[in-house]
TORMI-282838 format. One record per atom (N, C-alpha, C, CB): x, y, z; residue in three letters. Coordinates in steps of 0.05 Angstrom, whole numbers, plus 5000, padded with zeros to 4 digits. Each point is the difference from the previous one (the first is absolute). Glycine has a CB too. Layout:
<atoms>
XYZALA
...
</atoms>
This chain:
<atoms>
834243615813MET
502149845013MET
502750124994MET
497149594997MET
504750395022ASN
502750104997ASN
501449864977ASN
500250105049ASN
501250064934GLN
501449894976GLN
502049795009GLN
499350434976GLN
502149625046GLN
502049815009GLN
498749745010GLN
503050385013GLN
494749644999ALA
498649765009ALA
499349824977ALA
498150255038ALA
501449874939ASP
499549854975ASP
502449844991ASP
496650344987ASP
505849735024ARG
502549874992ARG
500749765018ARG
501550444982ARG
496849505037LEU
500549775017LEU
499349744986LEU
499350295041LEU
502549524958ASP
499549744989ASP
499249815023ASP
503350084962ASP
494149885041HIS
498949845022HIS
500649714997HIS
496550345006HIS
504649574972SER
500849724998SER
502749955014SER
497649974956SER
503850255051LYS
502549985015LYS
499550015030LYS
502550214962LYS
499349685053THR
499850015029THR
501150255012THR
500349505000THR
498350625018PHE
501050245015PHE
502249905019PHE
495550254996PHE
506849895003LEU
502249945018LEU
500450235019LEU
502249714965LEU
497350245061PRO
500450225019PRO
502950075002PRO
496049855026PRO
504650414977VAL
502750105003VAL
500350105028VAL
500250134951VAL
502249845060ARG
500750085027ARG
501150284999ARG
500949525015ARG
497650674997ILE
500550294997ILE
500650135027ILE
497150014959ILE
505050145042ALA
500650175024ALA
499350284993ALA
503849695015ALA
495150455004VAL
499150284997VAL
501750185018VAL
495349864988VAL
506050345000LEU
501750185015LEU
498950294998LEU
504049704992LEU
495450425030THR
499350285000THR
502450165008THR
495249905012THR
505550304972VAL
502250185005VAL
498950275009VAL
503149764966VAL
497450315059SER
498850245011SER
501450085026SER
495649894978SER
504750375026ASP
501050115026ASP
497650055019ASP
504050204976ASP
493649815013SER
497750085017SER
497949785005SER
500850454982SER
499349345003ARG
497949795004ARG
501049785019ARG
498350104953ARG
499749785060ASN
500549775017ASN
497949794994ASN
502250295036ASN
497849494977ALA
498149794995ALA
497150095001ALA
503349675018ALA
496150525000ALA
497350105003ALA
499150204979ALA
500649935048ALA
501450204939THR
499350214981THR
500849944971THR
500550325037THR
500449434958ASP
501049934973ASP
497749914982ASP
504449865021ASP
494050334971SER
497649944984SER
500849894972SER
497450355025SER
504749764963SER
500949904974SER
500949715002SER
501350474986SER
500349475034GLY
500949735004GLY
497749815005GLY
504350175018GLY
493749934997ASP
497649845006ASP
498549934974ASP
499650215045ASP
500149994938ILE
498649964974ILE
501549794984ILE
498350485001ILE
504349554997LEU
501649824984LEU
499949725011LEU
503050384987LEU
497449595039ALA
499949735013ALA
497349874995ALA
503350155035ALA
494650004968ALA
497349894996ALA
499649914971ALA
498250305037ALA
502749864944ARG
499749934972ARG
501749754993ARG
499150484989ARG
503349505022VAL
501749774995VAL
498549745009VAL
504250285007VAL
494749735017GLN
498649775010GLN
497449944985GLN
502150095045GLN
496450124949ALA
497549974985ALA
500449874973ALA
498150405024ALA
504249654964ALA
500649894974ALA
500849705002ALA
501450464984ALA
499049455040GLY
500749725004GLY
502949945005GLY
496249904972GLY
505450325031HIS
502849975005HIS
500649985029HIS
501050264959HIS
501449675048VAL
500949985028VAL
501450255009VAL
500449504995VAL
498750625026LEU
501450235012LEU
502249885017LEU
495850315000LEU
506649684988ALA
502349865013ALA
501250165023ALA
500949784956ALA
499050485042ASP
501150175021ASP
499150284995ASP
504049705007ASP
496350465014ARG
499250294997ARG
501750155020ARG
495349894985ARG
505750355007ALA
501650165017ALA
499850304993ALA
503149615005ALA
497750555013ILE
500250294996ILE
502950085005ILE
495150095013ILE
506150054968GLU
502750115003GLU
499950304997GLU
502249564983GLU
499550585031ARG
500250294997ARG
501350064973ARG
500350075051ARG
499650184941ASP
501250094975ASP
503050025003ASP
495950264989ASP
505349505012ASP
502949985003ASP
501049784981ASP
499850155049ASP
501849934932ALA
500849814979ALA
501349755011ALA
500650384969ALA
501149655051ASP
501449765012ASP
498049815013ASP
504150285008ASP
493949835006ALA
498049835013ALA
498349864979ALA
499950325040ALA
499449824939ILE
498449884978ILE
501649784987ILE
497650444993ILE
504949615001VAL
501749804987VAL
500349755018VAL
502550374976VAL
497849675050ALA
500349785018ALA
497449835000ALA
503250265029ALA
494549874972ARG
497549854999ARG
499649864974ARG
498050345031ARG
502549794946LEU
499849884974LEU
501949764997LEU
498650444981LEU
503849595028THR
502049794998THR
499149755015THR
503650344995THR
495449705029GLY
498949785016GLY
497849854986GLY
501350255041GLY
496949904947TRP
497749884986TRP
500949874974TRP
497050345021TRP
504849794965ILE
501149884975ILE
501249735005ILE
500850464981ILE
500749525042ASP
501349755007ASP
498249795013ASP
504150275005ASP
493449815000ASP
498149815013ASP
498649844979ASP
499450325039ASP
501049424960PRO
498649844979PRO
497049995003PRO
504149734998PRO
494950365024ALA
497150015004ALA
498750254989ALA
500649725041ALA
500950454946ILE
499050254989ILE
500750014970ILE
500450245044ILE
497549804939ASP
500450014971ASP
499950294990ASP
497949554996ASP
500750625018VAL
499450274990VAL
500150195024VAL
497249834961VAL
503950415035VAL
499950215020VAL
498750244987VAL
504249845024VAL
493850274989ILE
498650244991ILE
500350215022ILE
496749744970ILE
504650485023SER
500250225019SER
498250224993SER
504749885009SER
494650285011THR
498350234996THR
501350235016THR
495849724994THR
504650504992GLY
501250245013GLY
502950054992GLY
496849925037GLY
504050334966GLY
502750084996GLY
500950024971GLY
500949795042GLY
497150234939THR
500750014972THR
499850284988THR
498449544997THR
501150665020GLY
499850284990GLY
502750124995GLY
495750045025GLY
504350224975VAL
502450154992VAL
501250175023VAL
498350014954VAL
500649965070THR
501050165023THR
502649875010THR
495350145012THR
506150015005GLY
502549915010GLY
499949745016GLY
501350465002GLY
496449485011ARG
499749755015ARG
499149774983ARG
498950285040ARG
500249764936ASP
499149784983ASP
502349854988ASP
495850264989ASP
504849505022VAL
502449854991VAL
499449724992VAL
502650285031VAL
494949644966THR
499449734992THR
501249924973THR
495850045026THR
504050134953PRO
501349924975PRO
503049965002PRO
496450254977PRO
504949925039GLU
502949975004GLU
500749745014GLU
500450515001GLU
497949425019ALA
500549755014ALA
499549764982ALA
498650225043ALA
499349794940LEU
499649784982LEU
502349984980LEU
495050065005LEU
506050164986ASP
502249994981ASP
502449865011ASP
498550434981ASP
501849575046ARG
502349865012ARG
499749705001ARG
500650405028ARG
497049504968VAL
499649715001VAL
499049884973VAL
499050055048VAL
499850104935VAL
498949904975VAL
502249924981VAL
496050305006VAL
503649474982GLU
501849904979GLU
499050064972GLU
501549645031GLU
495950354966LYS
498750074974LYS
497750185005LYS
501549564979LYS
498450665008LYS
497750185002LYS
497749914982LYS
503150385011LYS
494549674998ILE
497649964983ILE
499050274993ILE
498849555022ILE
502450574958GLU
499450284993GLU
497150064995GLU
504650024980GLU
494149795007GLY
497250054992GLY
498150035024GLY
500949744960GLY
499850165063PHE
498250035023PHE
499550295007PHE
501749565017PHE
500550594987GLY
499750285007GLY
498650164978GLY
504149965028GLY
496649974947GLU
498850144977GLU
497049954999GLU
504349964975GLU
494949785029LEU
497149935000LEU
498650135023LEU
501149574977LEU
500150425047PHE
498850125023PHE
499450294995PHE
502449675030PHE
499650484960ARG
499550284996ARG
498050064978ARG
504750085015ARG
495249754964MET
498050034979MET
497249965011MET
503449844966MET
496249955050LEU
497449965012LEU
499350215020LEU
500649514993LEU
501350585022SER
499650215020SER
499350274988SER
503249755030SER
498050304947TYR
499450254985TYR
497050044995TYR
504649974979TYR
494149815015ALA
497150014994ALA
498450095025ALA
500649644965ALA
500650325058LYS
498550055025LYS
501050265014LYS
499449525006LYS
503250544993ILE
501050245014ILE
501550194982ILE
500349725041ILE
499650234934GLY
501350194981GLY
503050015003GLY
495850265000GLY
505249984995THR
502950034999THR
501349965028THR
499450324962THR
499149675059SER
501249955026SER
501449735001SER
496450285021SER
502949544961THR
501349735000THR
503050024994THR
495649814985THR
505250415004ILE
502950034994ILE
501750005025ILE
498850254959ILE
500049815064GLN
501450005026GLN
500549725011GLN
498050445009GLN
500949354978SER
500349735009SER
502549874988SER
495149965006SER
506449915010ARG
502349854990ARG
499549705004ARG
503250395010ARG
494349524986ALA
499349725002ALA
501949844982ALA
495150115010ALA
505849665000LEU
501849844984LEU
499849715009LEU
503150394995LEU
498349434989ALA
500049725006ALA
502649874990ALA
495049994997ALA
505549785013GLY
502449854991GLY
500049725012GLY
502550434996GLY
499749434998VAL
500349735010VAL
502849995014VAL
497149804962VAL
503050065061ALA
502549965014ALA
500149715010ALA
500150495014ALA
501849364976ARG
500549735008ARG
497449835000ARG
503950165027ARG
494549884952GLY
497649844997GLY
497550115014GLY
503049624996GLY
497250615016THR
497750125014THR
499250254985THR
501549825045THR
495950214950TYR
498950244988TYR
499850225021TYR
497449734966TYR
503350515027LEU
499750245017LEU
498450214986LEU
504449895022LEU
493550214991PHE
498450224989PHE
499850225020PHE
497349674972PHE
503150585020ALA
499850235017ALA
497850184991ALA
504949975010ALA
493150075006LEU
497750174995LEU
500250255017LEU
497249604987LEU
501550625004PRO
499850235017PRO
498449935025PRO
500250314960PRO
499949865060GLY
498749945026GLY
497150075003GLY
504450065018GLY
494450084963SER
497250075004SER
498249764996SER
501050464984SER
496649555029ARG
498149784997ARG
499249964970ARG
498350085047ARG
501350144940GLY
499249994972GLY
502149874982GLY
497350415007GLY
505249664998ALA
502249884985ALA
500349705005ALA
502450445001ALA
497249485024VAL
500249725006VAL
497749854986VAL
502150105045VAL
495550014956GLN
497749884987GLN
500549984970GLN
496950185035GLN
504150034953ASP
500550014971ASP
502149794992ASP
498650494999ASP
503649515016GLY
502249824994GLY
499249715002GLY
503150345016GLY
495349605005TRP
499149725003TRP
497849934981TRP
501250025048TRP
496650154952ASP
497649934984ASP
500550014970ASP
497350185037ASP
504450004954ASP
500450044971ASP
502449854988ASP
497850445006ASP
504149475011ILE
502449874990ILE
500649745014ILE
501850454988ILE
498849575038LEU
501149775014LEU
498149775003LEU
502850315024LEU
494649744982VAL
498149785003VAL
500049824975VAL
497250285031VAL
503349844946TRP
499949864974TRP
502749864995TRP
496650324982TRP
505549835021GLN
502649884994GLN
501049805020GLN
501150424978GLN
497649575046LEU
500649805020LEU
498049785000LEU
502350355028LEU
496049644951ASP
498149784997ASP
501049814978ASP
496150305015ASP
504449464993SER
501249804981SER
498249934977SER
502449815038SER
495150284963ARG
498149954978ARG
499950224979ARG
497349735032ARG
504050504974HIS
499950234982HIS
501449944974HIS
499850315040HIS
498949754938ALA
501149954973ALA
500250274985ALA
498049534999ALA
504050504984PRO
501749784990PRO
502349935017PRO
498650154956PRO
502150015065CYS
502249935017CYS
499750145027CYS
503049954960CYS
498649975059ASN
499850115027ASN
502749955014ASN
495049935002ASN
505450215020PHE
502549985015PHE
500349725013PHE
499950495008PHE
497949395000VAL
500149755014VAL
501249784983VAL
495950135026VAL
503449864949GLU
501049784983GLU
503050034996GLU
495649984977GLU
505650255027LEU
502850044998LEU
501649935025LEU
499050354967LEU
499649625055MET
501449965026MET
501949775000MET
496050195021MET
503449584968PRO
501949785000PRO
502650064985PRO
496249695004PRO
503850514979ARG
502350064983ARG
501550255009ARG
497649794963ARG
501650345058LEU
501250265009LEU
502949975008LEU
495550155014LEU
505349624996ARG
502849965009ARG
501849884979ARG
498249945046ARG
500750034929GLU
501749884979GLU
502450184994GLU
495949784980GLU
506250105012ARG
502450154991ARG
500949894974ARG
501450095047ARG
</atoms>
Protein backbone atom coordinates (compact mmCIF):
# COMPACT_ATOMS: atom_id res chain seq x y z
CA MET A 1 0.00 0.00 0.00
CA ASN A 2 1.12 3.55 -0.70
CA GLN A 3 2.85 5.15 2.30
CA GLN A 4 0.78 8.31 1.86
CA ALA A 5 -2.46 6.30 1.79
CA ASP A 6 -1.51 5.02 5.23
CA ARG A 7 -1.62 8.66 6.39
CA LEU A 8 -5.33 9.11 5.64
CA ASP A 9 -7.45 9.52 8.77
CA HIS A 10 -10.71 7.87 7.73
CA SER A 11 -12.46 9.21 10.82
CA LYS A 12 -12.30 12.66 9.15
CA THR A 13 -14.66 13.77 6.41
CA PHE A 14 -13.34 14.17 2.88
CA LEU A 15 -13.88 17.75 1.70
CA PRO A 16 -13.99 18.19 -2.09
CA VAL A 17 -11.92 21.09 -3.39
CA ARG A 18 -12.89 23.19 -6.43
CA ILE A 19 -9.99 22.97 -8.88
CA ALA A 20 -9.33 24.78 -12.16
CA VAL A 21 -6.92 23.18 -14.64
CA LEU A 22 -4.84 25.36 -16.95
CA THR A 23 -2.78 24.00 -19.82
CA VAL A 24 -0.07 26.37 -21.05
CA SER A 25 0.93 25.54 -24.60
CA ASP A 26 1.40 27.04 -28.05
CA SER A 27 0.73 23.70 -29.73
CA ARG A 28 -2.05 21.94 -27.80
CA ASN A 29 -5.78 22.35 -28.20
CA ALA A 30 -8.79 20.68 -26.59
CA ALA A 31 -8.37 17.61 -28.83
CA THR A 32 -4.64 17.15 -28.17
CA ASP A 33 -4.31 18.21 -24.51
CA SER A 34 -3.48 14.78 -23.09
CA SER A 35 -1.75 16.17 -19.99
CA GLY A 36 -4.74 18.36 -19.17
CA ASP A 37 -7.02 15.37 -19.75
CA ILE A 38 -5.00 13.25 -17.33
CA LEU A 39 -5.05 15.96 -14.68
CA ALA A 40 -8.78 16.71 -15.07
CA ALA A 41 -9.61 12.99 -14.84
CA ARG A 42 -7.50 12.54 -11.71
CA VAL A 43 -9.04 15.61 -10.05
CA GLN A 44 -12.52 14.20 -10.57
CA ALA A 45 -11.57 10.60 -9.71
CA ALA A 46 -10.26 11.83 -6.36
CA GLY A 47 -13.69 13.32 -5.61
CA HIS A 48 -12.87 16.97 -6.26
CA VAL A 49 -14.82 19.40 -8.43
CA LEU A 50 -13.35 20.36 -11.79
CA ALA A 51 -14.40 24.01 -11.51
CA ASP A 52 -12.99 25.15 -14.86
CA ARG A 53 -10.48 24.23 -17.52
CA ALA A 54 -8.66 26.29 -20.11
CA ILE A 55 -5.72 26.39 -22.50
CA GLU A 56 -3.55 29.51 -22.76
CA ARG A 57 -0.63 30.07 -25.10
CA ASP A 58 2.88 30.62 -23.72
CA ASP A 59 2.26 34.30 -23.05
CA ALA A 60 2.83 35.67 -19.55
CA ASP A 61 0.15 38.37 -19.87
CA ALA A 62 -2.48 35.83 -21.02
CA ILE A 63 -1.53 33.45 -18.21
CA VAL A 64 -1.68 36.24 -15.60
CA ALA A 65 -5.09 37.34 -16.88
CA ARG A 66 -6.46 33.78 -16.63
CA LEU A 67 -4.94 33.24 -13.18
CA THR A 68 -6.24 36.57 -11.89
CA GLY A 69 -9.76 35.73 -13.04
CA TRP A 70 -9.65 32.38 -11.31
CA ILE A 71 -8.02 33.78 -8.15
CA ASP A 72 -10.86 36.31 -7.90
CA ASP A 73 -13.54 33.65 -8.49
CA PRO A 74 -14.93 32.42 -5.15
CA ALA A 75 -15.94 29.17 -6.86
CA ILE A 76 -12.26 28.19 -7.34
CA ASP A 77 -10.02 27.09 -4.46
CA VAL A 78 -7.04 25.71 -6.38
CA VAL A 79 -5.46 26.24 -9.79
CA ILE A 80 -3.17 23.59 -11.24
CA SER A 81 -1.33 24.42 -14.43
CA THR A 82 0.58 22.13 -16.71
CA GLY A 83 3.21 23.31 -19.16
CA GLY A 84 5.54 26.24 -19.63
CA THR A 85 7.82 25.42 -16.71
CA GLY A 86 10.95 24.57 -18.69
CA VAL A 87 13.92 26.76 -19.51
CA THR A 88 13.29 27.68 -23.15
CA GLY A 89 12.50 31.20 -24.26
CA ARG A 90 8.76 30.46 -24.56
CA ASP A 91 8.48 28.87 -21.07
CA VAL A 92 6.99 31.69 -18.97
CA THR A 93 4.60 30.01 -16.52
CA PRO A 94 6.88 30.58 -13.46
CA GLU A 95 7.30 34.24 -14.39
CA ALA A 96 3.52 34.62 -14.74
CA LEU A 97 2.91 32.96 -11.36
CA ASP A 98 5.49 35.25 -9.77
CA ARG A 99 3.36 38.21 -10.85
CA VAL A 100 0.33 36.98 -8.87
CA VAL A 101 1.70 34.86 -6.00
CA GLU A 102 1.75 36.47 -2.56
CA LYS A 103 3.42 33.57 -0.74
CA LYS A 104 5.58 30.91 -2.34
CA ILE A 105 5.36 27.28 -1.27
CA GLU A 106 9.05 26.51 -1.81
CA GLY A 107 8.82 22.88 -0.76
CA PHE A 108 6.48 21.97 -3.61
CA GLY A 109 9.07 22.44 -6.36
CA GLU A 110 11.76 20.86 -4.23
CA LEU A 111 9.62 17.79 -3.49
CA PHE A 112 8.49 17.50 -7.11
CA ARG A 113 12.09 17.48 -8.34
CA MET A 114 13.16 15.02 -5.64
CA LEU A 115 10.41 12.57 -6.59
CA SER A 116 11.02 13.15 -10.30
CA TYR A 117 14.75 12.47 -9.89
CA ALA A 118 13.96 8.87 -8.96
CA LYS A 119 12.18 8.45 -12.31
CA ILE A 120 14.06 10.62 -14.82
CA GLY A 121 17.37 11.31 -13.13
CA THR A 122 19.17 14.59 -13.58
CA SER A 123 16.74 15.67 -16.33
CA THR A 124 14.47 16.85 -13.50
CA ILE A 125 16.74 19.87 -13.07
CA GLN A 126 15.10 21.35 -16.19
CA SER A 127 11.76 21.62 -14.36
CA ARG A 128 10.77 24.86 -12.70
CA ALA A 129 7.69 23.38 -11.00
CA LEU A 130 6.47 25.73 -8.30
CA ALA A 131 3.55 26.64 -6.06
CA GLY A 132 2.16 29.52 -4.08
CA VAL A 133 -0.89 31.23 -2.65
CA ALA A 134 -2.62 34.32 -4.03
CA ARG A 135 -5.56 35.94 -2.22
CA GLY A 136 -6.61 32.66 -0.66
CA THR A 137 -6.20 30.49 -3.78
CA TYR A 138 -3.57 27.79 -4.10
CA LEU A 139 -1.57 27.81 -7.35
CA PHE A 140 0.50 24.83 -8.54
CA ALA A 141 2.55 24.75 -11.76
CA LEU A 142 3.57 21.37 -13.15
CA PRO A 143 5.61 20.57 -16.25
CA GLY A 144 3.59 19.73 -19.36
CA SER A 145 4.50 16.08 -19.91
CA ARG A 146 1.98 13.37 -19.06
CA GLY A 147 4.49 11.75 -16.73
CA ALA A 148 5.11 14.99 -14.83
CA VAL A 149 1.39 15.59 -14.42
CA GLN A 150 0.90 12.05 -13.14
CA ASP A 151 3.82 12.38 -10.73
CA GLY A 152 2.76 15.79 -9.45
CA TRP A 153 -0.81 14.66 -8.84
CA ASP A 154 -0.26 11.05 -7.72
CA ASP A 155 2.76 11.68 -5.51
CA ILE A 156 1.95 15.11 -4.01
CA LEU A 157 -1.29 16.88 -4.79
CA VAL A 158 -3.78 14.04 -4.36
CA TRP A 159 -2.53 13.76 -0.77
CA GLN A 160 -2.10 17.40 0.14
CA LEU A 161 -5.54 18.23 -1.29
CA ASP A 162 -7.18 15.48 0.77
CA SER A 163 -8.63 16.85 4.00
CA ARG A 164 -8.04 13.49 5.69
CA HIS A 165 -4.26 13.46 5.13
CA ALA A 166 -2.28 13.51 8.39
CA PRO A 167 -0.44 15.05 10.01
CA CYS A 168 -1.45 18.05 7.89
CA ASN A 169 -2.70 19.07 4.46
CA PHE A 170 -3.40 22.17 2.37
CA VAL A 171 -7.18 21.83 2.73
CA GLU A 172 -7.20 22.36 6.48
CA LEU A 173 -5.37 25.66 5.97
CA MET A 174 -7.84 27.02 3.40
CA PRO A 175 -10.07 28.88 5.90
CA ARG A 176 -6.99 30.75 7.17
CA LEU A 177 -5.30 31.66 3.85
CA ARG A 178 -6.74 35.20 3.81
CA GLU A 179 -5.77 36.01 7.41
CA ARG A 180 -3.73 39.14 7.99
